C-alpha angles and dihedrals in degrees: 000000000000092000092044091053090050091050091050092050092049089048090053090051092049091049091051093048093044092053091051096045106106097326116202121254119261113274117257116264117268114259112263091017116129111198117221091219116094117235090247092058095045091054088060094056115132115262113219094218135038119214117241135169093264096047133269118357131183119271120238096271095050092043089054090052090048091051090052091054091047090050089052091053092047092049090051092049091050096045094047099030091136089070092060131065118242092250092049091052092049094045097044091047089052093048092049090050089052090047092052092050093245090133093049138303116318131191124228088254090054091049091051089050090052091052090049091051091049092051091050096044108042117066093205089062094054117097113229111210118219 
């Protein structure tokens, strides 16, 4: 159950990052459609990504959600640390720190690459089909 919860949390992180990785522009308005939103209000709509030197990064709301998922993983690792080897604990903790941007700024593409590396590397994140 511990490993399954960890897999689900990593999956939630991957979903969040995938949805924010180079999202498409909003579709054009339908012809003859008059939106009820004034132009001033539509200009203040939340943008899903913020631009940074290294590419697209998560905005504050998405970063907050990412941090909640990372906290959940760290809590799980700490509470059930006997289930993990010392090297797994050290490496997963390092990967989570990279994912959170604690080692420096990271783009959404880099975060997706970190998730991919974690899923390839740690046996407890691999799904075993039955």
